[in-house]
N, C-alpha and C positions, 0 to 999 in steps of 0.2 A: 563234507559237502553240505550236510544239513545245517551246520552251524554258519556256513558262509552266506547262505541265502538270507536269513534274518539280518545279519550284519550288513549285507549289501542293501537290503531294503531300508534299513535304518539310515545308512549313509546317504542314499538317494533322497529319502524324506528330509533329512537334515539339510542337505544342500539345496533342495527345492525351497524349504522354508527360509533359508538365508538369502536366497535370490528374490524372494517375494517383495521386500521393501524397495529393492532397487528398481523393479519393474512396475512402479506405480503409474497409474494413468496420468496423462498430462493435466487433466482438470484438477487432480489433487495437488499437483505441484504449483499450479497457477492460482489456487484458491486464496492464499494469503495476499497475493498481488491484486486479485479481483476485489477482495474485501477492502484493501487500502484504497483502491480506486473509487469504490462506492462511497467510502467515508469522505474522501476528498471532495467528491461531487456533491454529497449532502451538505457539507460545510460551506462549499462555495454557493450553493443555493440559499442557505441561511444568510450568508453574508450579503448576497445580492438583494435579498428581500428585507434587510435591516435598514430602516430609514436613516439617511445621513452617511452611511458607511461608504457607499460607492463614490459619492461626491467628495468626501474627505480624502479617500485614497487617490482619486484622480488629481486633486490639487497637490498632494504630497509627492506622488511618483508619476512622471510622464510615462506613458506606455502601459498604464495599468489596464489589465484585462478583467473586466467585471465578471464575465461568465466563468472564470477560473479563480477569481480573487487573488491574482498574482501579476507579476511583471518579470521581464527578463533583465538581469543585470548586465553590465558591460562585458563580463567574462562568460556570458551565456547561461549562467545559473538562474534558477527560479526562486523568487522570494515571495512570500505571502504577506498580504497587508493586514496589519493589526491596527485598528482605529479605536478612538475612544467609544465608538458605537458598537463595535463587534471585534472580537479577537478569537482566532481559531484556537481550539484546545491545545494544540502543540506549541503555540506561541505564548500561552498564558504566563509561563515562568521565564520566558526569554526577555532579554532587554530589547526595547524598541530601538 
């Protein structure tokens, strides 16, 4: 009986530790998405404040949204504008 109690305590502790990562708070799960959103907003702000960028994108793509530096394609996807004046970091190596 004395041997069972430490074994039972060790089993409970191990199972509690294994459940720990599963029960993370929602904020920890949303953190990567929140950081991405913040990055997109910062880059859109830089693009909007770059002289010539908004005008160039409006001429190239009808429906360009300057506040987000993007537009919707015919299939509903979002594309970001890369102009000779400003290119978002994720588009620097992509073909225009």
